N, C-alpha and C positions, 0 to 999 in steps of 0.2 A: 953342578952336574946332576944331582938328584932331581932338581927342578926340571931340567931338560928331559931326563928319562920319564918323569911323571907326565910331562906334556906329550911326548911321543907316544907313550903307552895309552894315554887318553884318546889321542887321535886315532890310533889303531883300533881301539875298542869301539869308538863311535862309528868308524868305517865299517867294521864287521856287523854292528847292529843295524846300520842303514841298509846293508846288503840283505840282511835277514828280513828286514821289514818289507823289501820288494819281492822276496821269494815266497812261494807257497809250498807247503808240505805236500808230498804225494799222499793222496787219501789212503788210509789203511783199509777202508771198505766203502763201498757205495750202498751198502745194504739199508742203512737207516734212511738215506735220501730216497732210494727207490721205493721203499715201503710207504713213505709219506706221500710220494707223488703218484704212485700207481693208480689210485682211485680216480685221478683226474684225467688220465690218458685213456682214450677210447679206440676201439676197432670199428672201422666203417666198411660195410659191404653194400654194393649197389648192384642193381640189375637194369639192363637195357635190352630192348627188343631190336634185333638186327634182321633186316630183310635181305635175303640173297636170292639170286636167280640160278636155279640148278640147270645143269647141262642135259638136254633131252636126248642127246646122242651118245652112243657107247664109245665115242672116240673124241679126240681133241683136234681142232683145225690147226694147221701149222702156223707159227707166229707170222703175222703180217698178211695172212690169207684174206682175200676179200670176203670169203664166206664167214669169217669170224664175226664181222659186223652184221652181215646179212641175217645170220640166224641167232644172234645173241638175245633177241627178244622172245625166242620161242620157248624158253624155259619157264617153269612154273615158279612164281615167287614163293619162297619159303621163309618163315619167321622162326627165329630161335632166340633164346634168352642168353645174354652175355653177362657174366658176373665179374665184378672187379673188387679188389680189396685195397684198403688204405688205412690211415691212422688220423687221429685228431686229438684235441685236448679241450677241456672245459674251462671257460674263462669267467663264467658267472653261475651263481648257485641256482639260477632258474633254468639251467641247461642249455646255455649258448655254447656252441662247439665251433672251433676253428680247424680248418683243414685246407688242403690244396684244391684249387678249382678243378684240376684235371682228375681228381679222385671222384668228384660227383658230377662232372659235366655230362649233360644229356641223360642223367639217371632218371628212371621212372620210379624206382623204390630205393629208399636209403634206410638202412638198418644200422643202428649204433649199438654196440655191445660194450658194457663196462667190465672192469676187472673182476667184479663179483658175478659175472655171467648174465646180469640183467640186460634185456634188450629193449630198445625203444625205436619207434619210427621217428624220422627227422624230416623237416622241411627246410628248404633253402631260404634264408633271409636275404642274402645277396651274394653275388659272386663276381669276381673280377679276373678275366682271362689275362689282362696285361701284366698283372703281378702274380698271377696264379694263386689267388687266395679266395676262399669261400667261407661263409659263416652260416651255420645251421642252428635250428632250434629244435630241441627234443620235444616231442609231443607228449608231455606229461606234466603233472603238477608237483612231482617230487623235487626235493632240494638236493643239490649236488655239491661236491667239494671242488672249488675252482682253483686254478693256479694263477699266478700273476706274472706280468711281463717284467723283465729286467731291462737294464740299459745296455743295449748291444754296442753302443759307442765306447763303452768302457771295457768291453771284452778284448783281451790282448792275445796276440799270437803266443801260443804255449800254455794258455790257460786250460785247465781241465774242464771237460764237458761230458754230459751224459745224455744219451738218446733213449727214448722208450717208444715202442711202436709195435707194428703188426707185420713183420717181415714174412713173406711167403705164407701168410695166414697164421703164423705162430704168435698169437696175441700176448701182450705183456712182456715182450722181449726187451731186456736192458743191455745196452752197450755203452762203452766209455772210450774216451780218447782225449785229444787236445785240439785246440783251434790251430789249424795248420797255416792258414792264410786268411786275408781279408780282401774285400773289394774285388771279388772274382766275377768275370763275365763269361757266359757260356753260349749266348745266342739263342736261348730258349724262350725268353720273354722280353717285353719292351723295356722294362725297368729292372736292371740286374745289378746287384751289389752284394753278391753272396758271401757268406762265411764258409770257408772250407774247413772240413774236419776229417780226422782219421778214425773217428768213432764209427764202428761198422754200421752202415746203412744199406738196406737192400730193398728190392721190390716189395711194396706193402708198407714201408716206413714213410712213404709220402704223406705229408700233412701232419706228421707227429712232431712233438716238441724236442728241441735241443736245450737242455738245462745247464745253467752254471752251477757251481758248488753251493750256492745259497738256495737252490731249488727254484730259481726264477727262469722263465722262458726267455732265452736270448735269440732263438731262431726257430724257423719252421722248416723241418727237413723236406727237401724238394727234389733233389736230383742226385744221381750217382754217376761216376765215370766207370765204365765197364758194363758189358751187357749180361755177363753170366753171374753177377753177384758183386759184393763189395770187394774192392781192391785197395781200400784205405783212402779213397778220395770221394768224399760226400760233400753236398752243398746245402746250405740252409739260408732262407730269407731272414735277414736281420730283424729283430723284434721292433726296433724303432721305425723302420720302414713299414713293416707289416701293420703296426698298431694304427698308423694314420689311415690305412685302407680299411682295416677292420672297424674302426670307429665310424667311418663314413658309411660302410655297408650296414651297420646296425642302425644308424640314425636315419639314413636316406634310402637304403636298399640298393644304392648305386654309389659310384665314386664321383667326386668333384675335384678334379685335378687342375692345378694352375696351368696357364698356357701363355707362352710368349709369342709364338707364331714365327719362329725362325727355324731354318734348316742350318745345321752346324757341321763342322768338321774339325779334325785335329789341327793344332798349330805345330807345324814341323819346324825343325831346326832352321831350314832354309827360309821359311816364312818369317820366323822370328828375326832372322838377320836382316831381311829386307825391310821389316817394319821397325827395326831398331829396338826390339824387345830384348831385355837382358838375358832371357831364357825362354825356351818354348813352353808356354803355359796359356791357359784360357781356352775359349771356344771360338773358333773363327765362324762368323756368320756368312754362309754361302748364299742364302736368299732369304727374303722377308715376305711372308704371306700378306696378300692384299687385305686390307681392313683389319689386320691383326693389332694387338696391343703394341707390338714392337714398331709397326709402321706408324701408328698414331704418335708414338714417342720419338719418331725420327731416327730409329735405328736403321742402319744401312748395310747392304752387302759389303763385305770387306772389313767390317768392324770386328774387333776381338773383345769378347766379353771376359773381363778379368775377375769381376766380383759381382755377386748377386745377393741382395738383401743381407749384406754384411759377411757373406761367406765367400772366401777366395776359391776360384776355379783353377785348379792345377791341370786337370785333364778334361778334355771335351765331355767324356761320358758322365762326369759329375753333374753337369748343368741340368740335363733333363730330369734327373732324380730329385735334385733340390727344388726345381721349379714345380714338379708334380706334387711335392709335399707342401707347397705354399698355398695358403688360403686364396680361393678365388675372390677377386675384387680388391685384394690388398695392394696398396701403393708401395712399391719397392724401389730402392735405389740400386741402379746398375752402373758399375764402373766399366767403361769401354776404352779401348785403345784405338784411336783413330788419327791418321796423319801424324804418326810418331809421337803422340802425346795422349795423356789420359783425360777423358771427359766423363761427366756423370749425367745419367738420364733417370727420370722418374717414370716408371711404367705401372699402369694399373692392369693387373693380371686378368685375363679372360679365363673361361672354362674350356678345357681341352675337349670334353665329351660333346659339347654343342658347337664346336668350331667346324667350319667347312673343311679346314685342313685335315682334321681328324676323320671326318666322314669320307673324304676322298681316299685317305690311306687305308681305312677299314674296308672300303668297298673295292679296293684294288683286287683284280683277279688273282686268286691263289693258284691258278692253273696255267700261269705263263710258261710256255714251253721254250726249251733251249736245245739247239742241235750241238751234239758233241762230234765235231767233224772227224776226228781221228778214229772214233768208234762207229761212225755212221749210224747214230741213233738219235732220237729226240726224246728228251726227258723233261719232267716237271718235278718240283719239290713236293714231297709228301705233305698231305694236309691232315688236320685233326679228324676230318670226316673219313679219310683213308684208314687212320689208326682205329677209329671206332668200328667201321664196317668190316674191317679185316681182322679185328680183335688182336691187334698187335700191342706190344708193350708201350705204355704211355709215353716214354721218352724217346721212342723211335724217331730217327731222322734219316733222310736219304732221298733218293731220286726214283720216281716211277717212270719206267720205260714206256712211252706212248707210241713209239714207232721204231721199227728196225728195218733198215734198207736191205735189199736182197744180197748185196755184196758186203754187208757188215760182218766183221770178225765174230760178232755175237750170234749171227744167224745160225739156227740149228742147235745152239747151246743154251740160249736163254729165251724164255717166252715173253711176249708182250705182257705188260702190267706187273712184271717182276720189279722188285724194289732193290736198288743197289744201295747197301748201307755201309759198305767198307770197300776200299781199294788199296791194295798193298798194305793191308793191316792198319789203314788209317780211316778214321770215321769220315763219312761223306755227309755234308749238310747242304752244299750248294753245287750247281753245275760247274762253277769255277773250280771247286775242289777237285772234281773228277777230271776236268779238262787239264788242270795243272799236273796231276799225277800221271795221266795218260801220256802227256808230252815227255815227262821224265822217264817213263818206261821206254818210250820210243828211242831214247838216246842210249839205252843200254844194249849190250850184245844179245841178251836173251830175248828181249822184246815180248816178254810174257807178263800179263797183268793178272793179279789174283784178286778176284771180286768175291765179296760176301753178299748174298742176296736173300730176299724172301721171294720164293717163286709164286706163281699164280695160285697155288694151294696153301700159301703162307708158310711153307716149310723153309727153314734156314739152310742155305747151301753155300759151299765154297766152289767157285768156278774159276779154272785157269783158262785164260784166253790168249792165244798167240796173235799178236798184232802184225799187220802187214808192213 
């Protein structure tokens, strides 16, 4: 009996100790960590010249008036300086700084300020809009205290993290929280695999580091949910993804991403059933680019890519991220599901940036217009140029109104060139978003839609519109 009790007691103790080994204590303080890391985090301020056309008349033409276009060139061009703030961190003692591309995009002057108030001019080594990452070089011979990257793949939901940055211009601000989720997509960039955190992140934190409790950078703070400040949902680019881009920008001044040359879509439950797949997984090839590595390897439309270079593809969105991080020219094994059986192909990866497929996608007009029939308006998606020239928040999304019909319910209430950013308190990114919400409102008894806009003077306004 004593032997049995001893065995049971040993098992219980072992179980408790194993649980303790997986748990991490709540930090008593972040002070020592913050003090050590603060010298490596920088504040970034940029200036850009914006040219605007002033109105020569003491009145505004009505929205849609033919005189609006006729006299728009009569104004006198006026230049003004636009300032922006962001954050960054030093990764090399020679003064190499990492930040977000949107922090320094189109900047004429970049000033980097350290925690000891020293300021340095910086030049751009390389920038990548697709991942929203930029690398700067401080113009000085001084030595600096760098931080190092951690392994973001090992970061777990619930782990403690700490952010340091320059929110609203308040440099050296430290916030803490946990990792709330992994593998988030927001539709802000081409390659998205964000870490979500509840560490407070605000405007000006962009480009700053997200640290683990060892003081290693596991993410680059990039975006927040909420227009008026932190609501406990912030997003960071994982360090493992960022480091591939950063190394290329330092070495080449540009990125060199792997390229398959396929357009893909999700594998739905119905498609999996038809193809005799045991579960919906992989990436369905919708089309293959002519002359691409995939065409040369005899990949066909209708194939389902299950595994790439030894990495299983569970969801479609994983494939572009994995391919982009793979070295150009590498021979990779790709497992494909075709005709209800698995086959293997060897593909030699091309380079995305030099492909015709990439050039076509990059040169696609960003001002494609769409008519919202129920509102009787024509809109286009906001561009980076809009954000720059109108001095809007960097993460602004929405639709620019390019035409308002005379019998539109918006006529007389909203001006041309206003930007619809919300409808019924939901963020608007595409014309389809607005179209869907408008149709939902028309099914209600009130038939009133609440819009949030930036008007032509870039003032944020709430507008209630009664639909017909």
